[in-house]
N, C-alpha and C positions, 0 to 999 in steps of 0.2 A: 474797643476790644483788641486782642492781640492776635487774632487770626485763628486758623484751624490747628488741630492737634498736630504735633510734629510727626513727620514721616520717620518711622523707626528705622528705615534702611539708611537714613542719613546720619552723619556724626551727631553726637549728643550736644545739647545746648543748655545754657544756664542763664539766670538773671542774678546779677550781683548788686546788692543793696548796701550803701552806707547806712548807718543806723541813726545817729543823732540828727534831728531836724530833717531827716529824709523819711524814715519809717515812724519815728516817734517825735513828739513835738518839743522835747527838751533834751538836755544832756542826760544820757543814761546814768552816768556815775553821779553827777550832781544831784539827781533826783533822790538818791539814797542818803543824802547828808544827814537828815534828821535821824534816820535809822542807825547810821554809823555813830552819831552822838549818843543815842540811847544805849548802844553797845559798848561805849567807852573808847571808840577809836579816834574820835575828834572831840575837841572841847567846844564850849558854847561860842567862843569867839570864832572858831572855825566854821560853825554853822552859819553865823551871820555873814562871814566872808564868802561862804559858799553860796548863800542866797544872792549876794551881789554878783558873784561870778556867773550864776545862772542868768541873771539879767543881762550881763555883758555878752555872754555867749549867744543868747537869743537875739540880741540887738545887732551883733556883727560877727561873732565867731572869733577865730584866731588865725593869724597868718602864719607863714612858714617859720619865721624867726621866733615868734612867740611859742609855737608848738615845739620847736627844738629846745627852747629854754624850759618849757614845761617838762619835757622828758628828763632833763638833768635834775630838776628840782624834785619831781615826784619820786624818782628812784631813791633819793636820800631820805625823804620823809616817811616812806612806807617801810623802811628797814625795821625788821623785828615784828611786824604785824602778822598775826596768825591767819593763815589762809583759810583754814576751816571755819574760823569765826566769821570771816567776811562772807563766805559762801552761805553759812547758816542765816546770817542777817538778810542777805539778798533773797534767799528762798522763802523766808518768813514774810517778807513784805512785797514780794514781786507783784502779785496780783493787785494789791491795793495801790501800788505806786505806778506801775507800768501800764496795766490794762487801760486806765482812763486817758492815757496820752498817746495811744497808737492811732495814727492817721487812718481814717476810714478808707481814703483813697489808696494808701499803701497796702492795707489789708486786702483790698479788692485786687490790686495788681498781683500780689503774691498768690492769691487764689487763681487768678487767670493764668499766670505762668505755670503753676502746677497743673491746671486743667489742660494746658497746651503741651504738657509733657516735659517741661523744663525743670531742672533743679533750681532751687533758690538758695543763694549763698549770702550770708550777712558778712560784710567786710568792714571792720570797725577798729579804730585806734584804741578804743576802750578795752577793758580787761575781761578775761574769760569768766571771772567770777560774776560779772554782770552780763556779758554778751551771750554766753552759752545758755543760761536760763531764758533770756529774752528770745534767743533763736528758737529754742524748743517751744516757747509760748506761741511763736509765730508760725511754727511748722516748717522752719528752715531745714534744708538738707545738710548744710555745712556752715561752719563758722570760721572766719579768719580774724584773728585779733592779736594784740601785743602779748608778749610773754616775758615775765620776769623770773629770775632764778629763785627757787624755793630751797632753803637749806634742809638738812636732815631733821631739824627740829620743827619742820612744817611752817616756818615763817619766811617772809621775804628777806633776802639778803641785801636788797637795795641795788642789785645789778640787773640791768636790762639785757635780756638775751635776744629778743626780737621785737622790733618796733614796727607795727603795722600802720605805716603812714606814708603818704605820697608815693614815690616810686616803688617802695616795698609792697604796697598793696597790689600794684600792677604785676610785680614779680610773682606774688603769691597766686594771682589769677592765672598767669601763664603756666605756673607749675601745676595748678589744678587742671588746667586745660589739657596738659600733657598726660597727667595721671588718670584723668577721668574721660578723656577723649572728647572734650568740648571743642566745637568749631567756633572760635572766638568771633569770626566775622558774622555769625548768626546769633551771637549772644547779646544780652542787654545789660546795661549798667545804669545806676541811679545814684546821684549825690547832690548835695546842696553847696559844696565848697570847691573853690578853685584849687585847693590843695589836693583834690582827688582827680585832677586832670589826667594824670598818667593812667589811672584806673579807667576813666571814661574813654580815653583814647585807645585802650587795649581791646575794645569790643566794637562790633559793627553797628550797634544800636545804642549810643549813649543818650542819656536824658538828664537834664538839669532840673532838680526838684527844689522849689523854694530857694533859688540860687542867690549866693552873695553877689556883690557888684561885679567882681572880677569874673566869676563863672558866668554870670548873665551876659557880659560882654563877649566872652568866648563862645557861648552857646548861640548868640545872635549872629556872630561873624561866621560860625561854622554851620549855621542852620540846623542846630540840634533842637529837638523838642524841649520846650520849657513847661514844666508841670507845676501847678499850684495846689499844694495839699494844705487844707486848713480845717478839716473836720475830725478832731480826735473822737474815738469811740471805743467802747469796751468790746473786745472780740466776741465774748459769749453772747452779747446782745445783738450782734449783726451777722455773724457767720457761723451757723450751727456746725458746719464741717470742721471749723477751726477749734471748736470746743471739744472735739474728740481727742483721744490720746495723740500727742504730737509725733511727727516723724522723728526718728533718731537724728540728733545733730552730730555730724561727723566733723571733728575739729581739725582744720587744716593747720592752724597755728594758734596756740593757746594764748594766755593773756596777761596783761598787767593787772595787778590787784585793783579792785574797784576803788579801794581807799586811796591807792596811789594816784589813780587818774583824777580823783576828786582833789587831792592835794595839789596836783599840777594846775588845775584850773583855779583853785583858790589863790595860788601864787600869781597866776596870770591876772586875776582880778586886782590883786594888790598892786601889781606892776602898772596896770593901766591907770589905776587911781593915782599912783605916785607921779606918773608922767603928766597927768591932767592937772595936778596941783601946782 
């Protein structure tokens, strides 16, 4: 348990959660690949490559250099994709695809933080078209994610305006702390990846969740708690309070298109395969 309810006379606090492999068991954007195919956003070959990318992601994730190359590639591939279409696809399939892969342990933590009087903030490199609906599903208070430029025609221009990754996640958290009055020394953070070390270092209570090798080493050396989440569960089946209308999600930084993030990880999978051959 996380202790007693926060003393309201003290500065506010929050719990910051990475999304993929921390709150949900897979990549949020890759999970929608079949839906994107059915909506005409990617072809059959893309679906197959995405399935492989999901496997690679679950096996080891992506390091800093790979994530940077992803950003460059995804911004080009999503150019011209209609944002409203992506949002509609996600809305239509959200419950079927995301509900079954939410970790029971993460859902419990979110509930406990809310009960203790803390805000819950999802901080993800994925896009708002995916992250915002998932945040609402989870009852998050705020969302931080990547943002791409959308043209007057309602389509992605291919330019990245804000990339929620590594140090920029920590910067967003500090900005939120200033605007919302959070005491970061009393705040919590959760992530599976060493690329989120800046985010974890920015709070007083960092936690490694299903950590990759590099993060596990850091967590052990710094004596951070290491959590093992392994029980995906449907929210409506386990937490009646989370089945109620969700809290409004206040977006701190909007997002990369869901299709764009999918494209980036498809490229990453292809890159890993070519290097292995």
